[in-house]
N, C-alpha and C positions, 0 to 999 in steps of 0.2 A: 465802866462796868456790867451798863445793864445790857450792852450791845454784846459783852464777853459772855454775860449770864447765859442770851440769848442762844447764843452759839453754844452753847453747853445742849442748853435743850433740845437743839436742834441734830447736834451731832450722837444723842441720848437714844432720841427719837428713831435714828435713821438705823443705828445700832439695834433696837430692842426689832424694827420691822425685819428688820436681814436676821433674826434671828430662829435656825432650824432643829430639827430631831436628830441628834449625834448620827455621822453615817456609819455603816454597817457593813465591813469587808467581806464577801462572802468566801467562804472555804473553797479550795480548789479542786474542781471530780477529778478522781484519778480512776482507776482499772487494775487490775495484778498482772502485772506482762507474765510471772513465769512465776513458779513456786517449785524448790527443791529438796530434799529429805534425805542428809547425806548424800550431797552428790544425785541423787537420784530426782528427775524431773517427773513432779506430781502434778500432772493434767485433773481439771476442773471435774468432779465427777470418775476420777478414775481411781486406780489401785495401784500399790508399791508393795513389792511384799522380802520378806526375809530381813528382815530390819534386825538390828540389836535389840537387846533389850534392855539398856543401856550408852551413853553418848549418842543421841539419837538430836541431830543435829535439822530446824528445818530456815529454810530461806527463803524471802520472801522479798519478788522485785516488784514496786510499783514506777506506774509511769509518770510520777512527778514525785519530789522531796517529799518527806513525811515527816513530822515532831515526835524522833522518836519519848520525849519526856512526856507527853500527851497522849501515851495509849491507855485506850480503855480496853483492859481484858475481859470484862461482863459481851465483849466482842470479838471476841481471839480466844476462842476453849479446845479442848481437845475431849472424847466421852471417854468413857468408859474408868472413871474414877481421876484422871488426869486433871481436867476443867484447865485451870490457871495454873499447875506446875510447873513452870519455866520459868528461865533465867532470860533475859534483855541481854545479847551482846551489843557491847560496845563497838564502834566502828566511824566509818567519815566517809561514808555510804550515804547518800541521804536520801539515795530511792530506794534503799533496803534494810529490812527488818530481819531479822537471823536471832533466833532463841531456841538454850538449847533446854529438854523436856528434863525437872527435875528430878522425877522418883522413877528407878526401875522400872521394864515394865515385862508381862507375862510375857511366858515363850506360845509362840504361837496364837498368838492372841490379835484381831483385828480391834484397830480404832479409828478414827478417826476425827482429823482438823475441821472445825469450825470458822472462818471469816465471815464474818454476820457484814451484809452493807450500813453504810449509813457515816454517821461525824466518828472519826476515829483515826489519832495522831496526826493532827492539828488539815487533815482534808477531809474529803468527803468521797466514799467508798462508790460507787453507781453499782459496783453489783458482786452480789454473794459468791463465794469461791468455799469448796472443800471436797476433799480428799480421802482415802482412807488409806491408811497400814499395815500390813500386817508383821508382825514380829514371826523369827528364825526359830526352826524347832530345835527342840531340848534333843542334843544331840547324848544324851547320858542313857548307859545299855538302859533300856528297860526290860529285858531278863539278863540269867546270869550269864557270864559269857565261857563256850564251852566251844570244842576243836571243831574247824568246818567238817570235820566230816563225821561229828556225833551230829552238827545242825545237818546235814544233809539225811543222814538217816531220819531225825526229827521229823524233817518236813513230811520226805516221802509216808514217813508213819503215819504223820495225825494227816495229809492229805487221801491217804488211803483207807481211811475211817470214812467218807463223803459215800466211797461206793460199796463200802462194808456193811457199818451199824446203818445205812443211809439207806440203801436200796429196799427197790420196792419190797417188800413181805414177801407180793404171789408169786410176783414172775423173779424177782433177782435183779433186772435188769436196773440201771441207775435210773432215778428222776433228774427229768431236767433240773431241775436245781432245790435247791432249800424251800420248803413251802409247797411244793408243785405238786402235792397228793400225789392222787393215782397217772401224772402225766410221766413216764418213760418217755425217754429220749436214745434213738437208735446208733448215733454218732458217739455221743458223749459213755453210751455203755460200752460201745468198743474198748473205745480207750476205757474204762473203767474192767473193763477185764483184763487187758493188757497188765493189770497192777497185779490180779493176782500172784502169776509167777514171781513178780518181784517182792509180795506180802510171803510167799512161802519160805523163798532164801535169804529173806532177811528177819525173817522167825518172827514174823507179824503175827499170821499164823500159822500151819499146820498144812501138810499136806492133805490128808483127810479129808480139813476145813473147805480147802480150795476145792479137791473135788465136787463135794458137797453143794457146793455155789454155783459151779459150771452146771453139774447135774439138774438143777432145780429151773439154770437158764435154757438148759436145750430141751430139757422135758415141756416149758410151757411151749417155747417156739414149735416147735413140733406138734401140738395140739391142732388138731383140725379147725379148731374154733379159731386160731388165734391169725388175724390178717395178712397175710402176703402177696404177692400181685407179683405173677409171673415169675418168682421164687423172691421178689425183693421185700422190701422193708419201708412200711411209711417213714416217715419222720414223730412222730407223735407216737404211741398208743398209751392205751388205759391200760396198767399194770397188772388187775384185777380180771378184765374180763377179754383183753388180746382185742380189741376191737382198736383202729383208726381214731383218733383224735385229729382234727383236720389241723393244718398247722395256716391254712391261709382256707380262701376259699373253694378254691379248687384245689389245695394241695390235699388230697384226702385219700392218698395213695400210695404209688412206690416214691421212695426219695433216693433215686441209685446210689446219692456221694455220700449219704446216710448208712446206706445196707456198706458201701464199699467201706468205709472206718470200721461199719461190725465187720465185716468179714475180714478185716487184716486182723482186727483182737480176735477172733474166734478161732484163724488158720496159726497164731500166732501161739495162742492156748495149745492149741490141738499138736505142734512139734512137743509143745513141755512133756505130755503129758503121753504120748505116743506109746512109748516104751518102758508103759509103766505096769501095773497089774489087770490083769480081765479088767477089774472095771472104770480102771482109764482107759484103754481099747474101747470098754462100747460107748463112752461117754465121746471117744476120738470120732467114733463112728461116726456117728450122729452129727456131729460139726460137720463128716465130710458132707452127709444129705444135705444138710441145711447149705452149702456151697453148692455143692451139685445143680443144685433148685433152682438153684439164681440164674436168670435169662439173659445176658449180658447182653448179646445180640441184636434178642429182642428190642432192646431201648437206642437200633438203630434207628426206631422211628420207617419199617420197610423199606430197609437196606441204606442206608443216606450215610455217606463217608465221617461220622460225624455221634455221641451218646447224645443222648438228652436224658436230664437230670428227673425230672416225672412226670408218674404217669398217673392218669387216675379211673376206677373202673366209671365214673358216671360223664368226667368232664375229657375221658381220652385224653391227647398230647396238647390239650386248649392253652398249657403255660407256655410250651413250645418255648423251653430254655437250653439249649446245649451245653452240652461241657467242654467249654476252649477254654485255655491256659495262654498265661501263667498264671494257674492259681491252685488252690488246695488241692484238686482234682488228679495228679497223677496216677494218684495209689486207686484208681477207676477201671482208669487203664490200664496199667499193669493188672489189675486180676482181673478184667475182661478177657487179657491178652492169654493169660494164664489159665483161662476156665477149661477144665478138661472135659467139657458138657455142649458150652456154649461160644463157643470162643470170639475174638474179633480178628481180623485182619489186620495187619502193620501199615494198611492203607488208612483202618480207619482214626490209628494214633496219628499219624500225620497229618491228615486231615484235617480231622477234627481238634484236637489237644494241640496239638505242635503248631496248628493254624499253616501249615507248609513252612514252618522257618520263622513267622510272626509273632511265636512267641519272644525272640529275640531283641535284649536290648542295647548292652556294648558300649552305651557309655559310662562317665564317669562321676558318681556324686559323694561329696567328701575323703574325695579323694584314693575312692576303690571303684573298679571297675565291675560294673551290674552286669550279668552273662544275660539274665533271664525280664521278667516282666516289664512292671508300671516302673516309672520314672521312681525314682528313694528306695524303690521294693515290697509298698504296697506292706498290710498288715503283717506281723511276723506269722500268723497259725498259718501262714504258704512255708515257710521253711518246718511246719514242726507236725501238720495232718496227715501226711502221706511215711511223713517218715517217721513215723510211731515206728514201723517195723522194717519198710526201707530203708536199707540200711544206704545212708548216700559216700561214705569214705571212700569208696572208689567206684562209686554209679556216673556213667557216662553213657552218651549216644552223639548222635551224630549233632545235638540242640546244645546243650551243656555238661560241664563235670559240677556234678550237683553239690559233690563236698563245696568249690570253688562257688558254686550259687547261693545256696545257704549260711555258706559264710560272710559271703557279701552283704547279703541281707542284714544280716544280727548285727554285722559291724555295719552299716551304712542307718540302723535305727539306732543304731546305742551311738553317735557320731553328732546325729540330727539332732537324739536332746543332749549330748552336751553344748552345741553350740545353740540348742533352744532357741529359736530365731523371735519365735513369739513372745518370750523371757517371760514362761508360764513357771510358778515355781513350784521348786523343789528338783527342775530337772539337774542332770546333769552326771557328773560319773558315777556316780554312786544311784541314781534314782531313774531309771531307764525301761522302756519298755511299752513300745504302741502294740495295741490289736486286737481283736473282736473282745467286748468288756462291755458291761454293764456303765452306762456314763451317768452323770445327775439325771439328764434329762429323761435314760431310755436304755438303748443300743444302740451299737455301732459298731463298725471295723476302725478301731482309729490307725491313723500311718499318720506317716509325715505330711501327704500330701490331703490327713482329713485328722487334724489335732487338734483337737478342745479342750488339751489341760489335763487328760486322764490318764495315767500309768497304769498297766494291770500285770502285774507279778510275774503271772503264766507267763508272758512275752520274752522277759526276761530269763527267769527261770528255766523252761522250756528251751532255750537258746545255751543252755549247760554247754552242750558238745560243741558248737562251735564259739562259744565267747565265755570260758573258764576263767578268765581275769573279774573281767566284766562284768559276767554272772555272780560271780562272788562277793563282789560292792554289790551289787546289786541286793545280793540274799540279807546280806549284815544292813545293810540300811533298811529293807521293809521289816526285817523282824526285830535289829537291838534299838532303830531310833524310832522305829512308827510301833512297834511292841503291840501290845492286846488291841488296838484303833485297826490292825491288818489282822495280827494273827491270832486264829482262834481254834473254835472246837473240832475244823475241819479242816487246819491247815490255814491257808491265804485266800482273803474272802476276797471278792472280785477282783476287787479297783479302787482307786481316790483318785481322789480330784484337790490336791492342798492352793489350787487359787482359789477355790469355792470353800475350801475346809471340809470336804465331802469324802466319806470311807463307807463302802460297799458296806451292807450285810449280806450279801449273798454270797453264796458258793452255785458258781454252774458247773457239769457234771462237766461240757466239752473243752472249759480253760483247767477240769484241776485235774483231768487227766493225762497228760500230757510234760505235768512237772513230775510226773510220780515215773513215771515212762523214762523223759530223754534224762531227767535226774538219774537215773540209772543205765541208762545208754551212753553216759559220758562215763561214768562210773567203773561198771561192767563189761557193755554190751550186750546185756543177757537179751533184751528181745529184738534187737536188731537179726543176732546171731538165730535166735527161734523163728524168725518168721524169711529168713533166707534162707534157714538149710530145708526148705521146703523146694522138694523140687519141682514141682507145676509152678509155682513164681519163677524159678531160674529157668524155666524154658522160655514160659512167658515172657520171661527179661530179654531174653534170649529172640526170639523171635519181632520183639519189637526193636530189635539193633541196639540194645546194652551191653555191656561189660561192664563185671561188678566184680 
């Protein structure tokens, strides 16, 4: 018995000496392989747009199996009042967590999903993960529905107010933009002048009021104290003093492009009033003097076979920027060829603007052949600024048929936005139009080749003659869907970027004018008919080899 007792003592001692702390099995390290929200892949730090306000489902795929019964909701949450208001869905996929947001979300609102690193779901997540998503727009009309014809008139009337109510009180010229004080702009003023016949014909103002405004403008410009450079005007001017305001360090003199846009407007208004009463004819005579004083050929810079954009009384030709196409500059060469006093030869157009045919493109984009210019067409203002008065309907020369050119350009711009290769929020059949405008970080000439997600209403609305169906859909979206985010005191604000939830508070003269003018050309052809009846313009077009 004693031997048995000693044996048990020995065994107990051995067992006691072998006793250890409990073994803790470490959690498996895992990482997130992918996340999707309603079928759209959501990258870490990225964004997903245009989600519904209900039925939002998020799926998270891990690198290893998880235990859905061990979810720690404090480490998976959504901001903006959602927090952990979601329902985990049961499935048999061991590496996947799927849940549905329980609450109805707000329209056009950003939310962020946070996935914290650390222990959760029976594993250890080694890296955190987060992404943002934005819900879709509320498409309920924000304004009462009216007929399309009434809507076009409303847009023209409201936009015209920028040039009428907000014009500079001394000169009558258009301010560069809202808030620009004494800065008036000649390109924008030329476009604004062209809205006056529209306003008279539409009953927004009387003919006498239109004449009074035109007299204010031309009388101011004829003053000896108003800066002019070989008959040309600067980009910017002080609307009170008539002195140039430099657009840049060396851009403190003539701007031939701005001058051309302005002259296009003056000649259009001259045609409107030329057969009127004595006061109207006297005003038209003053326009003729301004027109004849522009020394177009002098801007060839010592007889070169091209026109130059700038000249400065202090920096001479230092900016050295020839006007070569394809761009907004066609009207410059047409006017220069049409001048009764300082005309250019056809060779200047062929060598300068047309670059001896190098303006041709001929390639196909989105199934559409583009006759001229850069691939994908460039910003839409190429099809607008020269063609506010210059009628492209039957305009052709050796380089292109300009109706085909502008229509192709507009259709490519539209189809690019519908294709939406960069997945910008909102782009589609109802929301399109890339051109020069304000953007969230400043100003740029947006195009399919320079697309940061900013849409400018002027691009689609000034394209009405070329894309009437597509432009009307865009007008409905801008007006009814976006509502007062975009439509205000002077018509549509300059631009918006739905990715950034950014809506400009600016109105720019150079963008507002083409809306009024090109909608009217679509409706009645008024400005085209007025400009094209000028016999000097007809002579110039014939000289350059155009049929019209």
